N, C-alpha and C positions, 0 to 999 in steps of 0.2 A: 504494499500500499503506500509505503513511503518513496518508493521508486516512482510510482505513477506520479505522486505528489511534487516530486523533484522534476520529472519530465515535463509537467505542466508549468513549473516555474523556469525552466530552462529555456524554453522556446520563445516565451515573450521578452526574455532577458537577453537573448540573442537578437531578437528584433531591435530592441532598444539601442543595442551596440552597433548594428546595421546602421541605424537611423542617425546616430552619432557620428559614425563614419561618414555618411552622405554629407552632413551638414557640414564637417570639418572638410572634406573635399571640396566643397562649394566654395569655401572661404579661401582656398588656395586654387581655385578656378581650374578644379579637375573634374571633367564631365565625364559620367559613365553612360553607356549606350543606351539603355532604356528611357533616359531621359532627353527630350530634345533640348531643354534650356536649362540653365542653372537655376533659376529661380522654382522650376518645378522638382528639381533635384532637391533643393533645400526645404520646400514644402513636403515633400515625400519622406524625408528624413525627420523632420519635425514630427508628422504624424506617426511614424514608426515608434519615435522615442515616447511620444505621450501615450500611445496605445500600450506599449510595453510597461510603463511606469503606472498606468491605471489599471491595467489587469493585475500585476503583482500586489499592488495595494488594495485592490478589492478581495483578492485571494486572502491576503493574510487578514483582512479586517473579517471575512467571513469565518476563518478559521478560528479567530479570537472569541468571535459572538458565539460559535459553536461549542467552544470550550469552557464558555461563561468567564472569560477574562476581559472585564470591563476596561475602557481605557481611562485615562487620568482625569478626565472631565467628569466621569461617571461614578467615580469612587466617592463614598460618603466618609466625610471627614470626622474622626471620633474626637470627642473633647477631651 
């Protein structure tokens, strides 16, 4: 079960890394074949980065709620 969870997190993490690479290559004006313009390459990289971070954050939030581990804002402070 942990292997499946790891694979679920590795794929969006890899997409985020590819997104960062595409944005970095755009800043150095290195264009890759599937993109006809540099601004499209930067936009695609940004979308990959946002999707990867969004998916990983949602997965961690879902797991914490499932295991009944509330965040800092939801904890009740004792006097």
